[in-house]
C-alpha positions, 0 to 999 in steps of 0.5 A: 501476508496470504500466500492464497491467490484470489481470481482476478474477478474477485480482485476486481470486484472488491476494488470496484466496491471502493468506487461506491460513494463515487458511482454517479462520477463513474456513470457519467464516464461510461455515458460519455465514453459510450457516446464519444466512441459511437461518434468515432465510429460514426465518422468513419461510417458517414464518411463511407455514406458520402463516398457511396453518395458521390457514387451515385447510390442512395444514402439517407443523407445529402452531401451537405447534411453529411459534412454537417454531421461529421463536424458535429460528431468530431466535436462531440467526440473531443468533448465528451472524451475530455469529460470522460477521462476528467470523470475517470481520473477524479474517481481514480485520484479520489479513490487513490486517497481513500486507499492510502487512508485505508492502508495507513489505517490498517498499518496503524492496527497491525503495527508494531508487530506488523513492523517487526517482520523483514518485509518493510521494503515490500510495505514501501512497495505496497504504500508506494508503487502498488497503490499508485498502479491502481490508478490504471485500474480506477482511470482505465479499466472499469469505465473501458470494460463497460463502455466496450460492452455498450459500444459493442451491443450498439454496433452489432444492432446496427450491422446486424440491422443490415442482416442478422448473419452480419450481427453474428459475425460482428458479436463473435469478433467482438466477444474474441477481441474483447473478451476471449484474448484478454481472459487467455492472456490474463491467465497467462500472466497472472502469476507473472505479474504477481511475481513481478511486484514481489520481486519489485517489494524484494529490491525495495527491500534490498536497496533500503538495507543497502543505503542504510547500512552503506557505511558498514558495507564500505568499512567491511569491504562489502561493497563488491558482495552487496552489488553482486546481490543487487545485480542477482536481484536485479536479473530476477526482476528483469526476467519477470519483466520480460515474461510480462513485455513477451506476453504483452507483444504476443497479445498485440499480435494476436488482437491484430490478427484477429481484427484482420481476420474478422474485418476480412470474414465481415466483408466476405460474409456482405460479399456472400449476401450481395451475390444472393440479393439479401443486402445491396452493395451500400450494406456491404460497403457500410457493414465492413467499414462499420466492422473495421471502425468499432474495434477501438473499445474492445482493443482498448479491453484487450490492451487492458490485460497487459497492464492488468496483470500488473494492476491486479497484482498490485491490487491483490497485495493491497487487499491482502494488507487491508485483509490482514487480521492484526496479531494484536486486537486493538481494544476500544469498548473495554475499560480506562485505568489509571496506573496503580500497580502491575502484576505478571503471572506465569506469562509465556510467549513464543515467537516463530514457534520459538519459546522467548518467555517461560513462565514469568512472574513479577509485580511492580508497585506505584512509585517503584523503580524495578530493575531487569537484568539479563544478557542480550536476546533472554527476552527483557524486551520482549516483556516490556512489548507485552506490557505495551502490548505490541504482542499478546502473551500465549498464556498467563496473566498480565494485570494493571490492578486487577484488570487483564491488560486484554480488557484495557483500552489500548489508547488508555493503556498507551496514554499510561505508558512511555517506552524508551528503547535503545534504538530511538527513530527519530523523523525528519524534523526538528529536535524540538518537534521530535522531543514533543511527539511524547506530548504535543501540547508540552510548553516550550519550557517543558521540552527544555526540561525534559531535555535536561533530565535527558542530559541532551539539553546542552548539546541542543543549545550549542546547535546554530538553531537550538531545538529548531535544528532539522534533524535529517532523515532518519536522524543521520546527523546525530550519534547513536547517544544522542538519538538515545538521549532524545527517546528518553527526553520523549519519556520524560515529557510524556505525562504517563505514569510508567516509564518503561526504559529498555537499555536506556544508557547503552549508548551513553558514557558514564557522565551522561548515564549519571545525569540520567540516573539522577533525573530517574531517581527524582521521577519516582516521586510521581512515576513507576520505572521499569528499567531494563539493562544488561549492566549491573550498575545501571540498576543500582538505583532499582529497588528490586531486581528480577534477572532473566536467563533464557527466558526464565525470572530469578 
């Protein structure tokens, strides 16, 4: 992800744009919230009028009228507060659903190249906690800011109606509490918030890695080392969190002091004007009461700056992911094709400035079984990923027929290819559904046939629930060989015409390997197969074998 930090204002504006489809709900929340806060302030002011009335001062309303108005304001405040919160949360949950949809669409476009990186824990943090934190922005930030501005302007006009100088004191107070303090505080905690969210992502990555590798950690007596690493990361996370909490405490203290200062300032200014006959005593009292009771909306803005550090940091990470350019652009306006032959001409590919494939050339005709031999790390798997267009070559040509791979619609390309790796990912579903992912319209009989070809049918049949057996998260209930055979069953079930098999028998014994090899020989009638392995015995069925050594083909 980009390391360039955009300003808080830019983040907020980009997040606000997403609310456009729900603008009518937002306007309702703002109107209800503004009237509601004015009713809350009016309760205190009306109470002050009632006291002044009792003391004999001439007020515009009688005691009975004031009591009725107090009850009405309290009732209206409660109803409008409920409507405001309902609108805000409706907007928040709708927008979060939209953002999740956008994030998963972005990951679909960015993958699989994006998932080749080492920041999966960070991605999980973005998909879960970062998006959840944006609920604070949509439910408790956008409308409160506008409500704070509107109520401050209305209260400034009300207080200023007693005397313009009192209006000036009021507007300065609102600006300090609702704008200056939050802006200063947000600048102080901005990078602390980003640092904290990044530390959360790192901790998620470490925890995910630790949970997946717990058996190895136990086996090699590395639990204490990993525990120490977790403690170090937790200390960094706590340090980042403490910075934010300290800034939050300072902000609360400064805000409270500022409110007291301006309330006293209003009192002394009113007293000064009263002593010179500019206002009467009732105006002195009502101006001071109105000032002290009307800070609610702007205090909410001041408090926002503390949580906003987390929220905007999360917004930055989500927006950066949504705006990230894919390494491989999905083709949707190109050509569809049916596999006839494949040609690679002088293909070069580098990853992180390291040359992986150097001037690779090969040809594969329809119905062929082609073998690619080489040691681990020589670039065999990378070549298959280029053929799948998980990555784009640096130079050279990859042609299907006479069409460059970049001109072929991505969906059409993937429909004509099936790809099995030695590390098969299994979903937390039944075994049958895990096989059917290659062809969701396949019949039960077709799934069984594919499993037989992959030498996994007998194993599945002996399970208590057969093909309906739950596989467990990450397929932990199955061995490496069983997972691999399910992956191979997927390729047999797929209607694709080109099978790409990356070390398909690396975790299998010779008996199961023999059954699968036999199935591959039979599959050549309507399939073309590229078989990658570091073992010559596996490639015995290949009509032609290419050998890769240090990225070069021979």
